[in-house]
C-alpha positions as CSV (number, residue, x, y, z in Angstrom):
1,M,-64.1,-41.6,-69.0
2,D,-65.2,-38.0,-68.7
3,K,-65.0,-37.9,-65.0
4,L,-61.5,-39.2,-65.2
5,L,-60.9,-36.3,-67.6
6,E,-62.2,-33.8,-65.3
7,K,-60.0,-35.0,-62.3
8,K,-56.8,-33.0,-62.2
9,P,-53.4,-34.5,-60.8
10,K,-52.3,-33.1,-57.2
11,S,-49.1,-32.1,-58.6
12,F,-50.9,-29.4,-60.8
13,I,-53.1,-27.9,-57.7
14,G,-49.4,-27.6,-55.8
15,N,-47.7,-25.9,-58.6
16,K,-50.8,-23.6,-58.7
17,Y,-50.3,-22.3,-55.1
18,L,-46.6,-22.2,-55.5
19,I,-46.9,-20.0,-58.4
20,L,-49.5,-17.8,-56.6
21,G,-47.4,-17.7,-53.7
22,V,-44.4,-16.6,-55.6
23,L,-46.4,-13.7,-57.4
24,V,-47.5,-12.3,-54.0
25,V,-43.9,-12.5,-52.5
26,F,-42.9,-10.6,-55.9
27,G,-45.6,-8.3,-55.8
28,I,-44.9,-7.5,-52.2
29,G,-41.4,-7.1,-53.1
30,I,-42.4,-4.8,-56.0
31,L,-44.4,-2.7,-53.7
32,G,-41.7,-2.5,-51.1
33,V,-39.4,-1.2,-53.7
34,V,-41.9,1.4,-54.9
35,L,-42.6,2.3,-51.2
36,R,-39.0,2.7,-50.3
37,Q,-38.2,4.7,-53.5
38,Y,-41.2,7.1,-53.1
39,Y,-40.6,7.4,-49.3
40,S,-36.9,7.8,-49.5
41,E,-37.1,11.3,-48.4
42,R,-40.6,11.3,-46.8
43,I,-42.2,10.4,-43.6
44,F,-44.3,6.9,-44.0
45,P,-47.9,7.4,-43.6
46,G,-49.6,7.4,-40.2
47,V,-46.7,8.6,-38.4
48,R,-47.2,11.9,-36.1
49,V,-45.4,13.7,-33.5
50,G,-48.0,14.6,-30.6
51,K,-50.7,15.9,-32.6
52,V,-48.8,16.8,-35.6
53,S,-49.3,14.3,-38.5
54,L,-46.3,14.2,-40.7
55,G,-47.3,11.2,-43.0
56,G,-46.5,11.6,-46.7
57,L,-44.4,14.8,-46.1
58,D,-40.7,15.2,-47.1
59,F,-38.3,15.8,-44.3
60,I,-37.9,19.6,-45.0
61,R,-41.6,20.1,-45.0
62,S,-41.9,17.9,-42.1
63,E,-39.3,19.8,-40.1
64,E,-41.1,23.3,-40.9
65,L,-44.2,22.0,-40.0
66,L,-43.1,20.9,-36.5
67,E,-41.4,24.0,-35.9
68,S,-44.6,25.9,-36.6
69,E,-46.7,23.7,-34.5
70,V,-44.3,23.9,-31.5
71,T,-45.0,27.5,-31.1
72,K,-48.6,26.7,-30.5
73,L,-47.7,24.5,-27.5
74,P,-48.0,26.0,-23.8
75,S,-45.3,28.6,-23.2
76,F,-46.1,28.9,-19.5
77,F,-47.5,26.5,-16.8
78,T,-49.8,27.2,-13.5
79,L,-48.5,25.6,-10.3
80,R,-50.5,25.5,-7.1
81,N,-50.8,24.2,-3.7
82,T,-53.4,24.7,-1.1
83,E,-52.7,28.3,-0.4
84,K,-50.9,29.7,-3.5
85,K,-50.5,29.8,-7.3
86,W,-47.7,30.3,-9.3
87,I,-47.1,30.8,-13.1
88,I,-43.8,29.8,-14.7
89,T,-42.6,29.9,-18.3
90,R,-40.6,27.1,-20.2
91,E,-37.6,29.2,-20.3
92,Q,-37.7,29.7,-16.3
93,I,-37.6,26.0,-16.1
94,G,-35.3,25.1,-18.6
95,L,-37.7,23.0,-20.8
96,K,-37.2,23.0,-24.5
97,V,-38.8,21.1,-27.3
98,N,-36.0,19.2,-29.3
99,V,-37.6,19.5,-33.1
100,K,-34.6,17.7,-34.6
101,R,-34.5,14.8,-32.3
102,S,-38.5,14.4,-32.6
103,L,-38.1,14.4,-36.4
104,T,-35.2,11.8,-36.2
105,Y,-37.3,9.3,-34.4
106,A,-40.3,9.9,-36.9
107,K,-37.8,9.3,-39.8
108,L,-36.9,5.9,-38.1
109,I,-40.5,4.4,-38.7
110,G,-40.3,1.7,-41.5
111,R,-36.7,2.4,-41.8
112,R,-35.1,0.1,-38.9
113,G,-34.9,-3.9,-38.6
114,D,-35.0,-6.8,-41.3
115,L,-37.5,-6.4,-44.1
116,F,-40.3,-8.2,-42.4
117,T,-39.9,-5.8,-39.2
118,R,-39.9,-2.5,-41.8
119,I,-43.1,-3.7,-43.5
120,K,-44.9,-4.6,-40.5
121,E,-44.0,-1.3,-38.7
122,I,-45.3,0.6,-42.0
123,G,-48.5,-1.4,-41.9
124,T,-49.0,-0.6,-38.2
125,A,-48.5,3.1,-39.1
126,V,-50.9,3.0,-41.9
127,V,-53.7,1.1,-40.0
128,K,-53.5,2.3,-36.5
129,G,-51.1,5.3,-36.5
130,I,-47.8,5.7,-34.7
131,D,-47.1,8.7,-32.3
132,M,-43.3,9.0,-31.6
133,G,-44.2,11.7,-29.0
134,I,-42.4,15.1,-28.7
135,V,-38.9,14.8,-27.4
136,V,-38.4,17.5,-24.8
137,D,-34.7,18.4,-23.2
138,W,-34.5,19.9,-19.7
139,D,-31.5,22.2,-18.5
140,E,-31.2,20.6,-15.0
141,G,-29.3,23.4,-13.3
142,T,-32.0,26.0,-14.5
143,F,-35.1,23.7,-13.4
144,Q,-33.4,23.2,-9.8
145,K,-32.5,26.6,-9.5
146,Q,-36.1,27.6,-10.2
147,I,-37.9,25.1,-8.1
148,A,-35.4,26.1,-5.3
149,L,-36.8,29.6,-5.4
150,L,-40.5,28.4,-5.7
151,A,-39.9,26.1,-2.6
152,F,-39.7,29.2,-0.4
153,G,-42.8,28.9,2.1
154,V,-43.6,25.5,0.3
155,E,-41.0,23.2,1.5
156,K,-39.9,22.5,5.0
157,L,-36.2,21.9,4.7
158,P,-35.1,18.9,6.8
159,E,-32.0,19.4,9.1
160,S,-29.9,16.4,9.3
161,P,-28.8,15.1,12.8
162,S,-25.2,16.0,13.6
163,L,-22.7,15.3,16.5
164,L,-19.4,16.6,17.5
165,I,-17.1,16.3,20.5
166,E,-16.4,19.4,22.6
167,N,-14.4,19.4,25.9
168,E,-14.8,15.7,26.2
169,T,-18.4,15.8,25.8
170,V,-20.6,14.4,23.2
171,I,-23.1,17.1,21.8
172,I,-26.0,15.6,19.6
173,N,-28.2,17.8,17.4
174,R,-31.4,15.4,16.9
175,G,-32.0,17.0,13.5
176,R,-35.6,18.0,12.1
177,N,-38.2,16.4,9.8
178,G,-39.2,18.3,6.6
179,E,-41.4,18.2,3.6
180,L,-40.1,18.7,0.1
181,I,-41.5,19.0,-3.2
182,R,-41.6,15.8,-5.4
183,R,-39.5,17.2,-8.4
184,D,-39.7,14.0,-10.3
185,T,-43.4,14.0,-10.1
186,L,-43.5,17.6,-11.2
187,K,-41.4,17.2,-14.1
188,E,-43.7,14.5,-15.5
189,D,-46.5,16.6,-15.1
190,L,-45.1,19.4,-16.8
191,E,-43.9,17.3,-19.8
192,K,-47.4,15.8,-19.8
193,N,-49.0,19.3,-20.3
194,L,-46.5,20.4,-23.0
195,R,-46.9,17.2,-25.1
196,T,-50.8,17.3,-24.6
197,G,-51.3,21.0,-25.2
198,I,-53.7,21.0,-22.4
199,N,-52.4,23.8,-19.8
200,S,-54.2,22.4,-16.8
201,E,-53.3,23.2,-13.3
202,I,-50.5,21.3,-11.8
203,L,-50.8,20.4,-8.1
204,L,-47.4,20.7,-6.1
205,Q,-47.1,17.1,-4.4
206,T,-44.8,16.9,-1.6
207,V,-43.1,13.9,0.2
208,P,-42.1,14.0,3.9
209,A,-38.4,13.8,4.7
210,E,-38.0,12.1,8.0
211,V,-34.5,12.4,9.2
212,E,-35.2,13.3,13.0
213,L,-33.6,10.9,15.5
214,S,-35.8,9.1,17.8
215,P,-34.9,8.9,21.6
216,S,-33.5,5.4,21.3
217,E,-31.5,6.4,18.1
218,E,-29.9,9.4,20.0
219,A,-29.1,7.2,23.1
220,M,-27.4,4.6,20.6
221,L,-25.5,7.5,18.8
222,R,-24.4,9.1,21.9
223,S,-23.0,5.7,23.3
224,R,-21.2,5.2,20.1
225,A,-19.8,8.7,20.1
226,E,-18.7,8.3,23.7
227,R,-16.4,5.5,22.9
228,L,-14.4,8.0,20.6
229,I,-13.6,10.4,23.2
230,G,-9.7,10.7,23.6
231,S,-9.2,8.7,20.5
232,K,-6.8,9.4,17.5
233,I,-5.9,7.9,14.1
234,M,-2.7,8.8,12.7
235,L,-2.3,8.7,8.8
236,I,1.4,8.1,8.1
237,D,3.3,8.3,4.6
238,P,5.9,5.9,5.4
239,E,8.3,7.7,2.9
240,E,7.6,11.3,3.7
241,E,6.5,10.9,7.2
242,E,7.8,14.1,8.4
243,E,5.6,16.2,5.7
244,N,2.7,13.9,5.2
245,T,1.6,12.9,8.6
246,V,-1.9,13.7,9.5
247,V,-3.5,13.1,12.9
248,L,-7.3,12.8,13.1
249,T,-8.5,13.6,16.8
250,D,-11.8,12.5,18.3
251,K,-13.3,15.8,16.9
252,E,-12.7,14.8,13.5
253,I,-13.2,11.1,13.9
254,V,-16.8,11.7,15.4
255,G,-17.7,13.0,11.9
256,F,-17.5,9.6,10.4
257,L,-20.0,8.1,12.4
258,A,-23.5,7.2,10.8
259,T,-26.5,8.8,12.4
260,S,-28.7,5.6,11.7
261,A,-29.0,2.5,13.9
262,E,-28.2,0.2,10.9
263,E,-24.8,1.3,10.2
264,E,-21.7,2.4,12.4
265,I,-19.7,4.5,9.7
266,D,-20.8,6.7,7.4
267,N,-19.1,5.5,4.4
268,L,-20.0,8.6,2.3
269,K,-18.6,11.1,4.4
270,L,-15.2,8.8,4.9
271,T,-15.0,8.5,1.3
272,D,-15.4,12.3,0.8
273,Y,-12.7,12.9,3.4
274,V,-10.1,10.5,1.6
275,A,-10.7,12.1,-1.8
276,S,-9.8,15.5,-0.4
277,L,-6.9,14.0,1.4
278,A,-5.9,12.4,-1.9
279,E,-5.9,15.9,-3.5
280,T,-3.2,17.0,-1.4
281,L,-1.2,14.1,-1.3
282,N,-1.3,13.1,-5.0
283,K,1.7,14.1,-7.1
284,S,2.2,13.7,-10.8
285,P,5.3,12.0,-12.2
286,V,8.2,14.6,-12.9
287,N,10.3,14.2,-16.0
288,A,14.0,15.2,-15.3
289,S,15.8,18.2,-16.7
290,F,19.3,19.4,-16.2
291,Q,21.3,22.2,-17.9
292,F,25.0,22.8,-16.4
293,I,27.0,26.2,-17.2
294,P,30.5,25.4,-17.4
295,S,31.5,29.1,-17.2
296,T,29.6,29.5,-13.9
297,G,30.3,26.1,-12.5
298,K,26.7,26.0,-11.5
299,V,23.6,24.1,-12.6
300,S,21.1,26.7,-13.8
301,V,18.2,24.2,-14.3
302,F,17.9,21.1,-12.4
303,R,14.7,19.1,-11.8
304,P,15.3,15.6,-10.6
305,S,13.1,13.0,-11.9
306,R,10.5,11.8,-9.4
307,E,7.9,9.2,-9.2
308,G,4.1,10.0,-9.4
309,V,2.2,8.9,-6.5
310,T,-1.5,8.2,-6.2
311,L,-3.2,7.6,-2.8
312,D,-5.1,4.2,-3.1
313,R,-8.5,5.8,-2.0
314,S,-10.2,2.5,-1.5
315,K,-7.6,0.8,0.7
316,V,-7.5,3.9,2.9
317,V,-11.2,4.1,3.3
318,D,-11.1,0.2,4.4
319,Q,-8.3,0.8,6.8
320,I,-9.8,3.9,8.5
321,D,-13.2,2.1,8.7
322,R,-11.3,-1.0,10.1
323,Q,-9.6,1.3,12.8
324,L,-12.8,3.3,13.7
325,R,-14.7,-0.2,14.5
326,I,-11.8,-1.2,16.6
327,I,-12.1,1.9,18.6
328,I,-15.9,1.8,18.8
329,G,-15.6,-1.6,19.9
330,G,-13.6,-0.9,23.1
331,G,-10.2,-1.5,21.7
332,E,-7.2,0.5,21.3
333,R,-7.6,4.6,21.5
334,A,-4.6,5.5,19.2
335,L,-4.2,3.8,16.1
336,T,-2.0,4.1,13.1
337,V,-2.8,3.9,9.2
338,E,0.0,3.6,6.9
339,L,-1.1,5.5,3.5
340,P,-0.7,3.2,0.5
341,F,0.2,4.8,-2.8
342,I,0.3,3.8,-6.3
343,K,3.4,4.8,-8.0
344,T,3.9,5.7,-11.7
345,N,7.2,6.1,-13.5
346,P,8.5,9.3,-15.3
347,E,9.4,9.4,-18.8
348,I,12.5,10.6,-18.6
349,T,14.8,9.8,-15.4
350,T,17.5,11.9,-13.9
351,D,20.8,9.5,-15.0
352,E,19.4,10.0,-18.6
353,V,19.9,14.0,-18.9
354,N,23.4,14.6,-17.1
355,D,26.9,13.5,-17.3
356,L,27.9,14.5,-13.9
357,G,26.8,11.4,-12.2
358,I,24.1,13.1,-10.3
359,K,20.9,10.8,-9.8
360,D,20.3,10.4,-6.3
361,L,18.8,12.2,-3.4
362,L,21.6,12.0,-0.9
363,G,20.3,14.3,2.1
364,K,17.6,16.6,3.0
365,G,17.4,19.5,5.9
366,I,14.5,21.6,6.8
367,S,14.0,24.7,9.0
368,Y,11.4,27.1,9.9
369,Y,11.6,30.9,10.1
370,A,8.1,31.8,11.2
371,G,7.9,34.9,13.2
372,S,11.0,36.7,11.3
373,I,10.8,40.2,10.6
374,P,10.9,41.3,6.8
375,G,14.5,42.1,6.4
376,R,15.4,38.7,8.1
377,I,13.1,37.0,5.4
378,H,14.5,38.8,2.6
379,N,18.0,37.7,3.6
380,I,17.0,34.0,4.1
381,I,15.4,34.0,0.6
382,L,18.4,35.5,-0.9
383,A,21.2,33.5,0.5
384,T,19.3,30.4,-0.1
385,S,18.7,31.3,-3.6
386,R,22.6,32.0,-4.2
387,L,23.4,28.4,-3.0
388,N,20.8,26.7,-5.4
389,G,22.7,24.9,-8.1
390,V,26.0,25.1,-6.6
391,L,28.0,21.9,-7.5
392,V,30.6,20.1,-5.1
393,A,33.2,18.3,-7.1
394,P,34.6,14.8,-6.1
395,G,37.2,15.3,-3.2
396,E,36.4,19.1,-2.8
397,E,35.9,20.7,0.4
398,F,32.8,23.0,0.5
399,S,33.0,26.2,2.3
400,F,29.7,27.9,3.2
401,N,31.2,31.7,3.4
402,K,33.0,31.0,0.3
403,A,30.1,29.6,-1.8
404,L,27.9,32.5,-0.5
405,G,30.3,35.3,-1.2
406,D,30.1,38.8,0.3
407,V,27.1,39.4,2.6
408,S,26.5,43.1,2.7
409,A,24.2,45.9,1.4
410,G,26.1,46.0,-1.6
411,T,25.2,42.6,-2.6
412,G,21.4,43.1,-1.9
413,Y,21.3,42.0,1.7
414,Q,19.1,44.1,4.2
415,Q,19.7,45.0,7.8
416,A,17.9,42.4,10.3
417,Y,18.9,41.8,14.0
418,V,22.2,40.0,14.9
419,I,24.1,39.2,18.0
420,K,27.4,41.3,17.9
421,G,29.5,41.9,20.9
422,G,26.9,40.5,23.3
423,R,24.4,43.0,21.9
424,T,21.4,42.7,19.3
425,V,22.1,45.2,16.7
426,L,20.9,45.7,13.2
427,G,23.5,44.1,10.9
428,D,23.7,43.2,7.2
429,G,22.5,39.6,6.5
430,G,20.9,38.8,9.7
431,G,19.2,35.5,8.9
432,V,22.0,33.8,7.0
433,C,22.5,31.4,9.9
434,Q,19.1,30.0,9.1
435,V,20.5,29.0,5.9
436,S,23.6,27.3,7.2
437,T,21.8,25.6,9.7
438,T,19.6,24.1,7.1
439,L,22.5,23.0,5.1
440,F,24.1,21.4,8.1
441,R,21.0,19.2,8.5
442,A,21.0,18.1,4.9
443,V,24.8,17.1,5.4
444,L,24.1,15.2,8.4
445,N,21.5,13.2,6.5
446,A,23.5,12.7,3.6
447,G,26.4,11.2,6.0
448,L,29.1,13.3,4.5
449,P,32.2,14.3,6.6
450,I,31.8,17.6,8.3
451,G,35.2,19.6,8.9
452,E,33.8,22.7,10.5
453,R,30.7,23.5,12.7
454,W,29.9,25.9,15.2
455,A,26.9,26.1,17.7
456,H,25.1,29.4,18.3
457,A,26.0,31.1,21.4
458,Y,22.5,30.7,22.8
459,R,19.2,28.7,21.7
460,V,17.5,30.4,18.8
461,H,13.7,29.5,19.0
462,Y,13.7,29.3,14.9
463,Y,15.9,26.4,15.1
464,E,14.0,24.2,17.5
465,E,10.8,24.3,15.6
466,N,10.1,20.8,14.5
467,S,13.8,19.9,15.6
468,D,15.6,18.9,18.6
469,P,18.0,21.5,20.2
470,G,21.6,21.3,18.8
471,L,21.0,21.0,15.2
472,D,22.0,24.4,14.3
473,A,25.5,25.8,12.5
474,T,26.2,29.6,12.8
475,V,28.3,31.4,10.4
476,Y,30.3,34.7,10.6
477,A,32.8,35.5,7.8
478,P,35.7,35.4,7.7
479,S,36.4,33.3,10.8
480,V,33.3,31.2,11.8
481,D,32.3,28.8,8.7
482,F,30.7,25.6,8.0
483,K,32.4,23.1,5.8
484,F,31.9,19.5,4.6
485,K,33.7,17.3,2.1
486,N,32.4,15.5,-0.8
487,D,34.1,12.1,-0.5
488,T,31.8,10.5,-3.1
489,T,32.8,9.5,-6.7
490,A,30.4,11.9,-8.3
491,Y,29.4,15.7,-8.2
492,I,27.1,16.7,-5.3
493,L,24.6,19.4,-6.6
494,I,23.0,21.7,-3.9
495,Q,19.3,22.2,-4.5
496,T,17.5,24.8,-2.5
497,K,13.8,26.1,-2.0
498,V,12.0,28.7,0.2
499,D,8.1,27.9,0.8
500,E,7.0,31.5,1.8
501,K,3.5,30.0,2.7
502,K,4.8,27.6,5.1
503,E,8.0,29.7,6.2
504,L,10.0,26.8,5.4
505,V,13.7,26.4,4.1
506,T,14.7,23.3,2.3
507,F,18.1,22.0,1.1
508,E,18.7,18.7,-0.9
509,L,21.9,17.2,-1.9
510,Y,21.8,15.2,-5.1
511,G,24.7,12.9,-6.0
512,A,25.4,9.3,-6.5
513,S,24.6,6.9,-3.6
514,D,27.2,4.7,-2.5
515,G,24.9,2.9,0.1
516,R,25.9,4.8,3.0
517,R,23.3,5.5,5.8
518,A,23.1,8.2,8.4
519,S,21.6,8.1,12.0
520,I,21.1,10.8,14.4
521,S,20.4,10.2,18.1
522,K,17.9,12.1,20.2
523,T,19.5,15.2,21.8
524,R,20.6,15.0,25.1
525,V,20.2,18.0,27.3
526,W,21.9,19.0,30.6
527,E,22.7,22.0,33.0
528,V,19.8,23.8,32.0
529,T,19.9,27.5,33.4
530,A,17.5,30.2,33.6
531,P,17.8,33.2,31.6
532,P,19.0,36.6,32.9
533,P,16.4,39.7,33.6
534,P,15.2,41.2,30.4
535,L,17.6,44.0,28.7
536,Y,16.3,47.2,27.5
537,Q,18.4,49.2,24.7
538,D,18.2,52.6,23.6
539,D,17.4,52.8,19.6
540,P,17.7,56.0,17.8
541,T,15.6,54.4,14.8
542,I,12.5,53.9,16.9
543,L,10.1,56.7,18.0
544,V,10.1,57.8,21.9
545,G,7.6,55.9,23.7
546,K,7.8,52.9,21.6
547,V,9.4,49.4,22.7
548,K,10.2,46.6,20.4
549,Q,11.1,43.0,21.6
550,V,13.9,41.8,19.5
551,D,15.1,38.9,21.3
552,F,13.2,36.4,23.6
553,A,14.4,34.8,26.8
554,A,16.2,31.5,26.2
555,W,17.3,29.2,28.7
556,G,21.0,28.0,29.0
557,A,21.8,24.5,28.4
558,K,24.5,21.9,27.3
559,T,23.4,19.6,24.6
560,A,25.0,16.7,22.6
561,F,23.7,14.2,19.9
562,D,25.6,11.3,18.3
563,W,26.0,10.9,14.6
564,K,26.9,7.8,12.8
565,V,27.3,6.9,9.3
566,T,27.7,2.9,8.0
567,R,28.0,1.2,4.9
568,N,27.4,-2.5,4.7
569,G,27.9,-2.6,8.5
570,E,31.2,-0.4,8.3
571,I,31.4,2.6,10.2
572,L,32.6,5.7,7.9
573,E,31.7,8.4,10.5
574,Q,31.1,8.4,14.2
575,K,31.1,11.7,16.0
576,T,29.2,13.5,19.0
577,F,28.1,17.2,18.4
578,Y,28.4,19.3,21.5
579,S,26.6,22.7,22.1
580,N,27.0,25.0,24.9
581,Y,24.3,27.5,24.8
582,R,24.5,30.5,27.2
583,P,21.4,31.5,28.9
584,W,19.8,34.6,27.0
585,Q,18.0,37.4,28.2
586,A,14.9,39.0,26.7
587,I,16.0,42.2,24.9
588,F,13.8,45.2,24.2
589,L,14.6,48.3,22.1
590,K,13.4,51.6,23.7
591,G,12.8,54.2,20.9
592,T,14.7,57.6,21.5
593,K,13.9,59.2,18.2
594,P,12.2,62.5,18.6
595,I,8.5,62.7,17.5
């Protein structure tokens, strides 16, 4: 009976362990709460940064102590190789201790993760200790600059292989192997010395830089490069072919070859080239702006909207790479790449900012004036600016002389050489014909009816730069004029500009397109005659003994080109423009002004 009384039921034993477990968990919880409260602004025990113990210290005291101890760390380092030693400071190599980040990491102990993770981390810190390590920052530019100075006499810089094509001959530089300081290892050693506080000498380790071509690699590269001799790749913008065509000759193409046996094309060099090409061709979208002044009948501010274009660089790289491989493989030697662009629309378009119906570019004309004297350049810029913003009403006939107004010294023009009475003389407004010629080309391209056009007496070299002969129009008020008619339903705006760097004049005609298209044939040239002997004329404005050439010999010729304007298959205009150029002698002015 007593034994039966002594035997306790199993349920009682289970309850005892359950209660004990609850008490333990409750106690741990209470302990955790107490610890969190006490250490809410303190570092947990056992936590250190490097050799600095921060356990139990509040955050402010921890930072002060760490700042103080950092001053005891090595402020300089000793580097050596087999021949020499160097002493460099922390400042010289851009190495700093980041006290705040070091302290931040120390604060995280016991404060990250779930409750179990935090308790476990605190326990590890108390029992074993946790070193969060000193956090260091590098000023990479300062480090590289200092090591570059140190490298003199230590490193042997490699010379990369190179190749070029000169006079249809491949020239190869095989390159030269080198030996470089291991900067990654050096950084590790410097950080180790700083963190441990032990300023031991650091041995500069080097690594060979093997770039020199072997004889077999050189032979392979020469064979590959020789296939490029005489080749070319044309990069064409389909919409701006005249202005944005780039021709890569064999001299440029050879630079894209890889110098390794594994790769034919150096993709990095090709990518870099296309990136630089994109910088010149990319255009941001342009919002339209328009301001019409009724009192003057002119537009003072006009900027048509323009789509933005961005070169699709990856496609261009792929296309050039493909064409290069065709040439290297023995295929065609003259190839074309159409440059692909990604277009971006402007926020404000032209038809949203004016009520004159002006919204489309109808035609464009350009001409170059390279080699002109200062007075001629001045007159070109002045006359071009005075036609900028001129409006031509629907049904109106435009007169160049009337729109330009008086051309004289009184209206701002300078003297430049003109042809008058068969002689080359100084006259007001020399160079204005460059402007009328450029407008003539714009009108031709716009397909507008031309009422009056006169060719020059002789071929002027300015007008045959980047153009066939015969596409010129001379003016001489009041008898010789250039006229065209606006036969569209909207106003036409004349927009002009001069690029003084490229020495280029541009005329653009804006209006409302009715679908007409203009075509200009190649110029036909016949009855070519040689120029007469040079002519020397006295000039009292030039010192005696000085001779100045003001005109260049020009061959005489007859020329013609056909112009056709169509719309939906209907011929609106069809005309042949003839020019009869006299042979022209070189003209020199001899100085007669006394010295």
